N, C-alpha and C positions, 0 to 999 in steps of 0.2 A: 504494499500500499504506499502511496506517495505521502510525503510530509506536507507538501503544499499543492494546492490546485489553482489553476488560473481560470478566470471567468471573463466573459464578455456579456454585456447587457445591451439588448437591441429593443428599443421601444420608441414609438413616434410621439409619446407623451412625456415631456420633461419631468413631470411629477412622478411618473412610473420609474424612470431612471433614478431620480433622486431618492425615492423610497427604497429601491433595491440597493443603491450605494450605501445608504444608512444601515440597512440590515446586514449587508456583507461586512461592514467595518467591524462588527462584533465577532466575526469568525476568523480566528487566527490562521487557520489553515487555508483560507481562501483569499487569493489576490485578484482584485478586479483590474484587469490590464487595460480595458478600453470600454467605451460605450458608443452606441451609434443611434441616430435618430430615424433610420429607415433601413429596409432590408438590403438595398444596394450597397450602402456604406458598410453595413454589418457583414455582408459577404466578403468584402475586401478585407475587413479586420479579421474575420475567421480564417481566411486563407493565409494571411500574414502571421498571425499569432498562434494559430492552432490551439485554442483553449481546451481545457479539460471539461469545462462546464459552460453551457450557453443558456442565458435567461432571455427568452424570446417572446415578444408580444405576438399573439396569433393574428389579431385583426389590425392590419396596417394598410395604409393606402398603397395603391399600385401593386406591390408584391406582398402577399400575406406571409406571416411567419411559417405557415405550413408549406407554402410554395418555396420559400427560402430553404427549408430543410430538404426539400426534394431536389434543389439545385446543387447541393453539396455532394461531393464524391465520397 
């Protein structure tokens, strides 16, 4: 088991990102490496950072969270 996990938050609502950032600060084993306001930017960050954990809003404009998951290899 890993000592630390990396995470990315993708949400089109700034409040959603902020709430998750606050929640994750209390978890020593979780490092939030980036956040993204939409699926397109989120995909770039996922491919660049290859996080262990992804917090993803399902309902977003243009590309939904579920569509984003389907786009990942």
